[in-house]
C-alpha positions in Angstrom: 89.7 99.3 100.6 86.6 97.6 99.3 83.3 99.3 99.7 81.0 97.7 102.3 77.9 98.4 100.4 79.2 96.6 97.3 80.3 93.7 99.5 76.8 93.4 100.9 75.1 93.6 97.5 77.6 91.3 95.7 78.7 88.9 98.4 79.1 85.8 96.2 80.8 87.7 93.4 83.3 89.1 95.8 84.1 85.7 97.4 84.4 84.1 93.9 86.7 86.8 92.6 88.9 86.8 95.7 89.4 83.1 95.3 91.6 84.0 92.3 94.2 85.0 94.9 94.4 81.4 96.0 92.7 82.0 99.4 89.1 81.6 100.6 88.0 84.9 102.0 84.5 83.7 102.9 85.1 84.1 106.6 86.5 87.6 106.2 83.6 88.7 104.0 81.0 87.3 106.4 82.8 89.1 109.3 82.6 92.4 107.4 78.9 92.0 106.7 78.1 90.9 110.3 80.0 93.8 111.9 78.5 96.2 109.4 75.0 94.9 110.3 75.8 95.5 114.0 77.1 99.0 113.2 74.0 99.9 111.2 71.7 98.5 114.0 73.5 100.6 116.6 73.3 103.7 114.3 69.5 103.2 113.9 69.0 103.0 117.6 71.2 106.0 118.2 69.4 108.0 115.6 66.0 107.1 117.1 67.2 108.0 120.6 68.7 111.3 119.4 65.4 112.1 117.7 63.5 111.2 120.9 65.9 113.5 122.9 65.1 116.4 120.6 61.3 115.8 120.9 61.6 115.7 124.7 63.7 118.9 124.8 61.0 120.6 122.8 58.3 119.2 125.0 60.1 120.3 128.2 60.4 123.8 126.7 56.6 123.8 126.0 55.9 122.7 129.6 58.0 125.5 131.1 56.1 128.0 128.9 52.8 126.6 130.2 54.1 126.7 133.8 54.0 122.9 134.1 57.3 122.7 136.1 56.6 119.3 137.6 55.9 117.7 134.3 59.0 119.4 132.8 61.2 118.1 135.6 59.9 114.6 135.2 60.8 114.7 131.5 64.2 116.0 132.4 64.9 112.8 134.3 64.0 110.8 131.2 66.4 112.9 129.0 69.3 112.3 131.4 68.7 108.6 131.0 68.6 108.9 127.3 71.7 111.1 127.3 73.7 108.4 129.1 72.3 105.7 126.7 73.3 107.8 123.7 76.8 108.2 125.1 77.1 104.4 125.4 75.8 103.9 121.9 78.1 106.4 120.4 81.1 104.7 122.1 79.9 101.3 120.9 79.3 102.7 117.4 82.9 104.0 117.3 84.2 100.6 118.4 82.3 98.9 115.6 83.5 101.4 113.0 87.1 100.8 114.0 86.5 97.0 114.0 84.9 97.3 110.5 87.7 99.4 109.1 90.4 97.0 110.4 88.6 94.1 108.8 88.4 95.9 105.5 92.2 96.6 105.7 92.8 92.9 105.8 91.0 92.1 102.5 92.7 92.8 99.2 91.2 94.2 96.1 89.0 91.9 94.0 90.8 90.8 90.8 89.4 91.9 87.5 87.5 89.1 85.7 90.3 88.8 83.1 93.0 88.1 85.8 94.2 84.5 85.1 94.2 81.9 87.8 97.6 80.9 89.2 99.7 80.6 92.3 102.9 82.4 91.5 104.8 84.4 88.8 105.3 81.1 87.0 101.6 81.2 86.1 101.5 84.7 84.7 100.1 85.0 81.2 102.6 86.1 78.5 100.7 88.5 76.2 103.4 89.3 73.7 107.1 89.3 73.1 109.1 92.0 71.2 112.6 92.5 70.0 115.4 90.2 69.2 117.3 88.5 72.0 121.0 89.2 71.4 123.4 86.3 70.9 126.6 87.0 72.8 129.9 85.4 72.3 131.2 83.6 75.4 133.7 86.3 76.1 131.0 88.9 75.8 128.6 87.2 78.2 129.7 88.8 81.4 126.9 89.4 84.0 126.5 93.1 84.9 128.2 92.9 88.2 131.4 91.8 86.5 130.9 94.5 83.8 130.5 97.0 86.6 133.8 95.9 88.2 135.6 95.8 84.8 134.7 99.4 83.9 134.6 100.8 87.5 131.0 102.1 87.2 129.3 100.4 90.2 130.9 99.4 93.5 128.8 97.0 95.5 131.4 96.4 98.2 131.8 100.1 98.9 128.1 100.4 99.3 128.1 97.5 101.7 130.8 99.2 103.7 129.0 102.5 103.9 125.5 101.1 104.5 125.1 97.4 103.9 124.3 94.9 101.1 121.8 96.3 98.5 123.0 99.9 98.6 125.4 100.2 95.6 127.6 103.2 94.9 127.5 104.4 91.2 130.8 105.8 89.9 132.0 107.7 86.9 130.1 106.7 83.8 127.8 104.5 85.9 126.6 107.6 87.7 126.1 109.4 84.3 124.1 106.4 83.1 121.8 106.6 86.1 121.3 110.3 85.7 120.9 110.0 81.9 118.2 107.3 82.3 116.3 109.3 84.8 116.2 112.4 82.6 115.3 110.3 79.6 112.4 108.8 81.4 111.2 112.1 82.8 111.4 113.8 79.4 109.4 111.0 77.8 106.7 111.3 80.4 106.6 115.1 80.1 106.2 114.7 76.3 103.2 112.5 77.2 101.6 115.3 79.2 102.5 114.0 82.7 103.2 116.8 85.1 106.4 116.4 87.1 106.4 116.2 90.9 109.3 116.0 93.3 107.6 114.5 96.4 109.0 113.8 99.9 110.9 110.6 100.4 109.4 110.1 103.8 105.7 109.5 104.5 103.4 109.4 107.5 101.3 106.5 108.5 98.1 108.0 106.9 99.8 108.1 103.5 100.9 104.5 103.8 97.3 103.5 104.7 95.9 105.6 101.9 97.6 103.7 99.1 97.5 100.3 100.8 101.2 99.8 101.8 100.0 99.8 105.4 99.2 97.6 107.1 99.8 95.0 104.4 103.5 95.7 103.7 104.7 97.2 106.9 107.4 94.6 107.4 108.9 95.5 103.9 109.2 99.2 104.7 111.9 101.1 106.5 110.3 102.6 109.6 111.6 105.6 111.4 110.2 104.6 114.8 111.0 107.8 116.8 108.9 109.9 114.4 106.6 107.1 113.2 107.5 107.9 109.6 108.4 105.6 106.7 110.8 105.7 103.8 108.9 105.4 100.6 108.9 102.1 98.7 107.8 103.9 95.5 106.9 107.4 94.4 103.4 106.1 93.9 102.7 106.6 97.6 103.5 110.3 98.0 102.3 111.3 94.6 98.9 109.5 94.9 98.5 111.0 98.4 98.6 114.5 96.9 94.9 113.8 96.2 94.0 112.4 99.6 90.8 114.0 101.0 90.4 115.9 97.8 87.2 116.4 95.7 87.9 117.0 92.0 85.6 118.2 89.3 85.0 115.6 86.7 86.0 118.0 84.0 89.5 118.2 85.5 90.2 114.4 85.0 92.5 112.8 84.3 95.2 113.9 86.6 98.6 112.8 85.3 101.8 113.0 87.4 105.3 111.7 87.0 108.0 111.7 89.6 111.6 110.5 90.1 112.6 109.3 93.5 114.9 106.8 95.2 112.9 103.9 96.6 113.6 102.0 99.8 112.6 98.4 100.4 113.7 96.1 103.1 113.1 93.0 100.9 113.2 90.8 104.0 114.0 87.2 103.3 115.6 87.9 99.9 118.7 85.9 99.2 120.5 83.8 96.5 121.6 84.4 92.9 118.3 86.2 92.0 119.4 89.1 94.3 122.9 89.4 93.1 124.2 92.7 91.7 121.4 95.0 90.6 118.7 92.3 90.5 117.2 93.2 93.9 118.3 96.3 96.0 117.2 98.0 99.2 117.7 101.4 97.6 117.1 102.0 93.9 116.0 104.8 91.5 112.7 104.8 89.7 110.5 107.1 87.6 106.8 106.6 88.4 103.7 107.6 86.4 100.5 108.1 88.3 97.0 108.8 87.0 93.7 109.7 88.7 90.9 109.1 86.2 87.1 108.8 85.6 86.0 105.1 86.2 84.7 104.9 82.7 88.2 105.6 81.3 90.5 103.6 83.6 91.0 100.5 81.5 91.6 102.5 78.4 94.1 104.5 80.4 95.8 101.3 81.7 96.4 100.3 78.1 97.8 103.7 77.3 100.2 103.5 80.2 101.4 100.1 79.1 102.1 101.4 75.6 104.0 104.3 77.1 106.4 102.0 78.9 106.7 99.7 75.9 107.8 102.7 73.9 110.6 103.4 76.4 111.9 99.9 76.1 111.7 100.0 72.3 113.7 103.2 72.3 116.3 101.6 74.6 116.5 98.7 72.1 115.8 96.1 74.7 113.9 92.9 74.0 110.9 92.7 76.2 107.7 90.8 76.9 104.3 91.8 78.3 102.7 89.6 80.9 99.3 89.7 82.7 99.7 88.8 86.4 97.8 85.8 87.7 95.7 86.0 90.9 98.5 84.5 93.0 101.0 87.1 91.9 98.7 90.1 92.0 99.5 93.0 94.4 97.3 93.4 97.4 95.7 96.7 96.2 95.5 95.9 92.4 92.6 94.8 90.4 94.7 94.1 87.2 98.4 94.4 86.7 100.6 94.1 83.6 104.3 93.5 84.0 107.0 94.3 81.5 110.1 92.2 81.5 113.4 92.7 79.7 115.7 89.8 78.7 119.1 89.6 80.3 121.4 87.9 77.7 124.2 87.2 80.2 121.9 85.9 82.9 119.7 84.2 80.3 116.4 85.1 82.0 113.6 87.7 82.0 113.9 90.5 84.5 110.7 92.4 85.6 111.3 96.2 85.1 107.8 97.6 85.3 104.4 96.9 86.8 101.4 98.9 85.6 98.3 98.6 87.7 94.7 99.7 87.9 93.4 99.9 91.5 89.9 100.9 90.5 88.4 102.5 93.7 90.4 100.4 96.2 92.9 103.2 96.9 90.5 106.1 96.4 88.1 104.7 99.0 90.9 104.7 101.6 92.1 108.1 100.4 88.6 109.6 100.2 89.6 110.7 96.7 86.4 111.7 94.9 85.2 113.7 92.0 82.0 115.7 91.5 79.7 114.9 88.5 76.1 116.0 88.0 76.0 117.3 91.6 77.0 113.9 93.1 80.3 112.6 94.6 81.9 109.5 93.2 85.2 107.6 93.9 87.8 108.1 91.2 90.0 105.3 89.8 93.8 105.4 90.5 96.5 103.8 88.3 100.3 103.8 88.4 103.3 102.3 86.6 107.1 102.1 86.7 108.4 104.2 83.8 110.9 102.9 84.6 112.8 101.2 87.5 116.5 101.7 86.8 118.5 98.7 88.3 117.4 95.9 86.0 117.2 98.3 83.0 120.8 99.2 83.6 121.7 95.5 84.1 120.1 94.5 80.8 121.7 97.5 78.9 125.2 96.5 80.2 124.8 92.8 79.5 123.0 92.9 76.1 125.3 95.4 74.5 128.7 93.9 75.0 131.1 94.3 72.0 134.8 94.2 71.3 135.0 98.0 71.7 133.0 98.1 74.9 129.3 98.5 75.9 127.2 100.1 73.2 124.8 102.8 74.4 121.4 103.0 72.6 121.0 106.0 70.3 118.1 107.4 72.3 120.2 107.5 75.5 123.4 108.9 74.0 122.4 112.6 74.2 121.6 112.1 77.9 125.0 110.5 78.8 127.4 112.1 76.4 129.0 109.0 75.1 128.1 106.2 72.7 130.5 103.5 74.0 131.3 102.6 77.6 135.0 101.6 77.6 
């Protein structure tokens, strides 16, 4: 959530930056400023009346001490009027605070100045490309869903029977590949000093609001209506909420956490060839890295997190590219996001496998996540990244490593799965 004081002081800058998202937020920004002015005006009047009430109470006490009962009773009538007025003002102030908060919830984070202009993922900026794209023989160019059926490692139809489309069942060596990838990613994060967390898979509304999934992405989340709880779309949500309403000491930063969880996304409106197989699921596994950092370090940390994920892809021997998201493709809460995409040799396209984002103070302002430095409280910066999401990684591993003998397993992964060839 944006800070009202900064919107007031930098109105034109905020409007200009928000335009990178291909929408004019002038109306919303003006509404925020107007409602905040009304709120502040009510607060001033309320403070003045409360001060006057205290003065009258003291004066009434003095009159009673002096035996001036008539004068005291006259002032009592005035305090009753003030008391009723204060009650009305407090109610109106609460209404304005709720109205202001709701307006702020509707405005996304302002993009960093280096975020490129653009309307969709087609306008994202390719920063670098790494690794050699494999050249497969026609008979070794099966898409992963056909490979899964050939080796009996993933059953999409069985998952559809049990639950519905987008809920695959991993079998045999497919299950071992899943477990091996998860452990590999967790061990690599642990080696980079991330502290592992096993968080709940279900969150309350406050947690969804804290990290910005609510109200923005409510339609994309599975909602348990009877208990008003939500299945998590990513481990980012429960892990970051560990620090909700927390005041940290500056010397304790950064806070580095990693967690593996299943993730649940409704993906409403998704259809067609781009969602076939593992390309887009309603339930999938992901390892997430999360950091809470000092604002002066956050963009340095963002680069470190990108390098961490690049190292994972290099060890998995997957060709990948790094892109900077344009304003039109930028997430609601993010100030700057880098995507990492692996190349699928059978599908002949790039598949996004990780997003690494800096939210600056947008999440921490909602979370009331602060740190103490030099006797003052400041909002921390929050960052997170997929390290990594499994479905498309597995798809690329299966498709890119097809040989006469079977599917080659990268050396770094072999100790985790117990085999070097899937056959």
